[in-house]
NULO-402104 format. One record per residue (C-alpha): residue in three letters; x, y, z. Coordinates in pm, whole numbers, padded with zeros to 5 digits, always signed. Layout:
N
AlaXYZ;...
% end
This chain:
314
Met+00000+00000+00000;Glu+00139+00346-00089;Asn+00009+00702-00085;Phe+00150+01041-00173;Ile+00129+01387-00023;Glu+00255+01675-00236;Ala+00414+02013-00165;Ile+00434+02245-00465;Leu+00693+02503-00574;Pro+00665+02672-00915;Arg+00802+02428-01172;Lys+00888+02179-00895;Lys+00690+01928-00696;Ile+00795+01721-00395;Leu+00600+01413-00291;Leu+00577+01220+00035;Glu+00584+00851-00045;Ala+00443+00642+00241;Phe+00454+00268+00304;Phe+00266+00124+00603;Ser+00321-00179+00823;Ile+00193-00288+01165;Ser+00426-00364+01454;Leu+00361-00441+01821;Trp+00500-00307+02145;Ile+00491-00492+02473;Gly+00384-00299+02782;Cys+00528-00311+03132;Ile+00757-00597+03223;Leu+00819-00742+03569;Asn+01092-00576+03772;Ala+01198-00845+04020;Ala+01456-00623+04190;Thr+01232-00365+04356;Pro+00903-00356+04552;Phe+00580-00255+04383;Thr+00491+00113+04365;Ser+00156+00289+04387;Asp+00008+00509+04114;Lys-00334+00642+04014;His-00441+00290+03906;Thr-00353+00120+04237;Val-00648+00032+04463;Leu-00456-00192+04707;Leu-00086-00217+04787;Leu+00044-00414+05084;His+00422-00412+05137;Phe+00402-00606+05467;Asp+00690-00403+05608;Glu+00520-00315+05939;Gly+00665-00625+06112;Lys+00380-00646+06364;Gly+00009-00581+06405;Leu-00207-00500+06103;Pro-00055-00419+05765;Arg-00144-00085+05603;Asp-00261-00013+05250;Ser-00006+00204+05066;Ser-00250+00305+04794;Ser-00465+00618+04819;Cys-00781+00407+04865;Gly-00738+00321+05233;Asn-00819-00050+05198;Asn-00658-00143+05527;Pro-00686-00498+05669;Thr-00894-00534+05985;Val-00809-00898+06066;Asn-00464-01059+06065;Lys-00439-01428+06152;Ala-00102-01474+05978;Glu+00248-01453+06132;Trp+00515-01193+06065;Leu+00848-01298+05916;Ser+01152-01072+05888;Ala+01281-01232+05566;Gly+01037-01152+05285;Lys+01096-01090+04918;Phe+01147-00723+05008;Gly+01181-00651+05380;Ser+00940-00843+05602;Cys+00639-01050+05491;Leu+00349-01257+05626;Tyr+00360-01633+05681;Phe+00044-01843+05636;Asp+00034-02185+05803;Gly-00207-02351+05557;Lys-00458-02422+05836;Ser-00600-02101+05980;Gly-00386-01807+05871;Phe-00546-01530+05667;Leu-00580-01154+05624;Ala-00920-00983+05580;Ile-01003-00647+05420;Pro-01358-00504+05430;Asp-01555-00463+05110;Ser-01516-00127+04936;Lys-01618+00040+04613;Ser-01258+00061+04491;Leu-01209-00316+04531;Asn-01526-00395+04335;Ile-01371-00365+03991;Ser-01667-00450+03773;Asp-01514-00436+03425;Gly-01228-00285+03226;Glu-00863-00357+03297;Ile-00739-00522+03616;Thr-00415-00671+03750;Ile-00409-00895+04059;Glu-00054-00981+04169;Ala+00170-01091+04454;Trp+00503-01250+04541;Val+00466-01592+04703;Lys+00696-01854+04857;Pro+00479-02167+04883;Glu+00516-02474+05100;Pro+00369-02817+05012;Ser-00009-02805+05023;Thr-00302-03039+04967;Ala-00560-02761+04941;Asn-00762-02749+04619;Tyr-00770-02369+04609;Pro-00485-02230+04823;Ala-00587-01866+04788;Ile-00338-01585+04754;Ile-00596-01312+04689;Ser-00970-01377+04692;Lys-01272-01151+04651;Tyr-01499-01414+04509;Ser-01839-01573+04550;Ile-02090-01765+04339;Lys-02224-01426+04225;Gly-01894-01291+04092;Gly-01542-01176+04169;Tyr-01170-01242+04119;Phe-00948-01504+04273;Leu-00572-01578+04249;Thr-00427-01904+04382;Gly-00081-02053+04398;Ser+00049-02389+04511;Ser+00344-02622+04494;Ser+00103-02913+04448;Ala-00079-03033+04137;Ala-00332-02755+04194;Leu-00092-02521+04009;Ala-00128-02143+04003;Arg-00470-02022+03888;Phe-00654-01703+03804;Phe-01035-01706+03827;Leu-01293-01453+03713;Arg-01666-01501+03769;Ala-01954-01291+03631;Asp-02249-01481+03783;Pro-02344-01840+03879;Gln-02333-01948+03513;Arg-02030-01763+03378;Ala-01683-01823+03517;Phe-01345-01957+03407;Ala-00994-02029+03537;Leu-00648-02006+03379;Asn-00383-02254+03497;Ser-00003-02227+03507;Asp+00215-02465+03307;Lys+00349-02636+03620;Pro+00339-02614+04000;Leu+00527-02333+04170;Pro+00868-02426+04316;Val+00870-02506+04689;Gly+01063-02264+04908;Glu+01132-02012+04629;Trp+00984-01672+04562;Ser+00760-01653+04254;His+00561-01365+04114;Ile+00203-01440+04005;Ala-00021-01199+03815;Gly-00368-01229+03667;Val-00445-00962+03407;Arg-00759-00862+03221;Tyr-00727-00624+02926;Lys-00956-00358+02785;Asp-01060-00585+02496;Gly-01175-00857+02741;Asn-00877-01091+02697;Val-00737-01241+03020;Lys-00388-01377+03091;Leu-00199-01547+03375;Phe+00172-01475+03430;Val+00429-01649+03650;Asn+00761-01468+03692;Gly+00681-01250+03393;Lys+00614-01546+03162;Glu+00270-01587+03008;Gln+00110-01916+03117;Ala-00235-01910+02962;Met-00484-01683+02787;Lys-00863-01657+02770;Thr-01008-01467+02475;Thr-01274-01204+02537;Phe-01424-01249+02882;Ala-01627-00930+02845;Ser-01857-00976+03145;Thr-01848-00776+03467;Phe-01704-00947+03775;Ala-01782-00735+04078;Ser-01843-00899+04417;Pro-02013-00640+04641;Gly-02055-00733+05004;Val-01765-00982+04999;Tyr-01451-00928+05207;Leu-01119-00947+05028;Arg-00910-01223+05184;Ile-00541-01300+05152;Gly-00429-01656+05222;Asn-00778-01804+05244;Tyr-01080-01896+05034;Tyr-01347-02050+05256;Gly-01200-02383+05380;Asp-00881-02370+05169;Tyr-00572-02196+05306;Phe-00242-02098+05148;Ala+00073-02249+05301;Gly+00386-02037+05284;Ala+00492-01671+05271;Ile+00325-01386+05081;Asp+00477-01046+05010;Glu+00393-00739+04797;Val+00021-00771+04719;Arg-00113-00524+04462;Ile-00446-00477+04284;Ser-00471-00227+03999;Thr-00729-00097+03754;Val-00485-00123+03465;Ala-00326-00410+03272;Arg+00032-00395+03399;Tyr+00187-00688+03211;Gly+00193-00824+02860;Lys-00012-00543+02713;Ile+00003-00554+02335;Ser-00079-00243+02137;Pro-00070-00201+01759;Glu+00154+00064+01615;Ala+00171+00180+01255;Val+00525+00213+01123;Ile+00519+00458+00835;Thr+00827+00472+00616;Gly+00886+00635+00282;Thr+01073+00902+00088;Val+01026+01272+00030;Phe+01147+01328-00328;His+01149+01568-00623;Asp+00883+01445-00865;Lys+01036+01587-01183;Asn+00776+01446-01423;Arg+00485+01497-01180;Asn+00349+01144-01222;Ala+00306+01087-00845;Lys+00567+00812-00820;Lys+00942+00798-00762;Asp+01114+00723-01090;Gln+01479+00665-01170;Gly+01675+00988-01146;Glu+01434+01156-00905;Tyr+01629+01238-00591;Gly+01521+01236-00228;Ile+01510+01563-00036;Ala+01687+01579+00300;Gly+01569+01760+00612;Val+01199+01782+00527;Pro+00974+01757+00838;Val+00708+01482+00826;Ser+00440+01476+01097;Asp+00118+01315+01219;Gly+00030+01626+01422;Lys+00199+01489+01737;Asn+00538+01355+01629;Ile+00780+01512+01382;Val+01068+01342+01204;Leu+01308+01472+00939;Ser+01386+01296+00616;Asp+01747+01177+00602;Ser+02016+01252+00346;Lys+01834+01032+00093;Gly+01491+01173+00174;Ile+01390+00863+00372;Tyr+01180+00900+00689;Arg+01030+00668+00953;Leu+00734+00768+01171;Asn+00568+00557+01443;Val+00197+00620+01508;Ser-00016+00452+01777;Met-00323+00281+01633;Asp-00499+00297+01972;Glu-00572+00663+01909;Asp-00785+00845+01653;Pro-00683+00809+01288;Ala-00371+01011+01212;Thr-00321+01249+00920;Ile+00034+01229+00780;Phe+00168+01541+00610;Val+00479+01731+00501;Ile+00581+02055+00668;Ala+00698+02245+00360;Pro+01054+02384+00354;Asp+01109+02754+00292;Gly+00996+02855-00055;Tyr+00761+02560-00098;Lys+00386+02571-00090;Thr+00205+02270+00056;Ser-00090+02135-00137;Asp-00419+02029+00021;Ile-00351+01659-00038;Phe-00301+01459+00279;His-00307+01093+00371;Lys-00529+00978+00658;Leu-00471+00642+00829;
% end
């Protein structure tokens, strides 16, 4: 596919020759060297660095735990952490509007260091009932790591990891839902499974958020750095148009680059947001996000040139 945009000087014409291709960029990747941070998308962040008593939410939403039946350990993934005995240990956070993420993007994540467990659903993070919700589990047993979403009693699904989590080692687990409805599970930054277009809502009003427990099933091991966000933090794929071409002197005015027609250096090419200059051969390369409104690509005419009204719109 090619299109041309012209800029006219008496007796001379320059054309913008454009070739289009689609590339992809990958969004945030896991940084295993530092603790999680809070931003405008964070609705819960527990660092577990208090060392005693009740942990505090480091997000701006104030989702502080009110019950702590777990034990403090000084050696977490980052600073201290909580230890769950697999029998009765859990953390409880009251229901809130900010934790009832009904649709759109979401990331549920934590660092875990599991011990052997026979529980079917050893919960890491659970805000889940038969009516709806989200639920992240992790185990060193055959139960694997799992990410559940439920819309109602009839509509639910789970993604499973490739293999059980290693015993006695820290692993990062993240369940992610994207704007287009796709859902993925990640372990240590590696994609494990994907569900295409789960477009339903999954709020669970009236249900406490629990860490380390889902009804009769308890997580065994240590948990550190719990974060819930209203944005897809990992593996986000966004299309990007890569526009390449040549600004050249169209001597015979036939709207194509023929032999002997030279490229023009230093001509600005823009989509209204980004500007690049053609190189010594008149070649340019412009990246345009396809997540935004269609872009108009045009030449900014050099001194002495008059730009025509012909533009190309993506």
